[in-house]
C-alpha positions, 0 to 999 in steps of 0.5 A: 273585885266584879270590875276585875273579873269583868274582861274574864266574865265578858269573854266567857259569854262572848265565847259562848255565844259564838259557840251557839251561833256556830251550833245555828249556822251548822244545824239550822238548815236541818230544823229550825223553829221557824222561818228561815229569815228568823234563823239568819236574824238570830245569827246576826244578833247572836254575833253582834251581842258576841262581839260586844260582850268581847269588847271588855276582854281585849287588848292590844294583842287582841288586834294582831294584824297577820298578812293574810289579815291585810288580804282579807281586808282588801278583798272586803274593801273592794266588796264593800265599795262595789256594793255601795255603788250598786243599786240594791238598797245596800242590802248587799253592802249590809250583808258584807258587813254581816260576812265581815262581823263573822270573820271577826267573831271568828278570828278575834273571840277564839282567843279570848274565850273557851271557844272549843271547836271540838266540842262543836264539831262532835255534837254537830257530827252527831246530829247530822248523822241522826238527821240523815239515819232518820231521813233515810229510815222514814222514807224507807218506812213509807216506801219511798227510799229506792235503792236504784241508780238515780232511781231517787233523789234524796233531799228530805226526811219525808217530814216537812221542815225537818232536814228537808232541803227541797234541792239534792245539791243544798242536801248534799253540800250541807251533809258533805261538810260534817262527812268532813268534819267526821273524817277529821274527828276519826283521823284524830282520835286515839280510843277505839270506841270514839273511832268506831263512833265516827266511822258510822257517823261517816259511813251514814252521812256517806250513804246519804250523800250517795243517795242525793246523786249530787255530783258536786257534793261527791265531789267536795266530799272526794277531795276534802277527804284526800286533803286530810288523809294527805294531811293527817297521815302517813306510814302505815296508817295512810297505806291501810286507808289507801289500800281499801279505798283503791280496792274500792275505786276500782270495783266502782270502775269495773262494776259501775262503768255504765253509770260513770259512763252516763254521768260524763258522756249523756249528762255533761255539765248539764247545761252549765257551759250554755249559763256561762256563756250567757254570763260572757255575754252579759258582762259585755262593758263591764269586765273590770268592776262586773254589773254590781253586787247584788245584781241577778243574772236574770233568765237563762233559757237552756236548749232543753227549754230548762229556765236557770237563773243563777250562774251555776259556779260561784266563780262566775257570779263573782265575775258577773257581779264584781268583775275581774278584779273581784275575782282575782281578789277572791283567788289571791285571799283563798290561795293566800289562806291555803297557804297559811293552813297548809304551813300551820298544818304541822301545829294545828290539826284544826289548820287540817280541817279548814284547808280541806273545807277551802280546798273543797270549795275551791274545786265546786266553786267551778261548777256550783254554789251561789249567793257569794254575798248573802245571809247565812247559807252554804257559801258561809259554810263552805268558803267564808267559815274556813277564810275566817279560821284561816284568819284566826289560825294566822293571827294566833301565830302572829301573836305567838311570835310576838 
């Protein structure tokens, strides 16, 4: 009897561990009782243990292969070979294997356990909204919350190691993910109390994101919101949302024209064009396969005197380290995943969220994000998670087809 129950119990433990991993991945950047290295180490260990626990619950159907799985495996095969040949003590190879384990975790453990994304996202959105509210209230209480345009760059709570990101872009992107999750929860809720709760959470998080003045976070939130609106609403509901939104946009254009002109004409791409020119220059002779996984860009001195050490655009980092071949494989994987999610949106509400996050990342990666192959970070949340989610959904569809 104990033996017969082993697969079910193992599946439950695996699903529970993966749920804990996702909560730690989501909330760890806001607070973790230790260094960031211990946070990453916990995620690594929990992922491996979850897969080991899942093994007894696996069956032949657990290994269903979809076309998207083949595309993803081709991408990872190339990344793995490139990393083996790179001169970085196999650090990139270990990280690629970890990301692959993450894919397997999201794509394999989900069907064998009771892994409830909705509950995880609900808890995460509420907690993140509380972090945002605490940060703004605490700063205001200490006279450090300034309402003027770009008079303050919000990136911390005022309490060391509590929602303390040290960088407005990192802060904005961490909060932006949960703004999209909050919008997703709002649009799928039916009870007024739930809708009110998620609207309040979204409003608090959106206010925080605005005061980061991180344009990449603004862009990610806007693109993802539009995708969710287009895939989750229709008819009267869509009109009821679009009309007030259009009015708000019009008011911003009228009363915030000088600020918008400043962002476009004065700030522009803030020297990114010089960084990208340096990427192309240093790629000379390595266009096809890049300079190697994990190879740092080095110092790039801008005309302003500022020294930059990353490509300020994930696509450019992939091109620099993995070449045209690596970038083409990544784009093919993202497009294939997007197509799978687009087809699945009619039957899977979760597919709509993954699609929104993936579309947002696809746009923002042109001007921001870095560390393509790394330990758990923002790229894991905005790129690897929706890709892993797309793989899981495509495999479930494959199993349903028999």
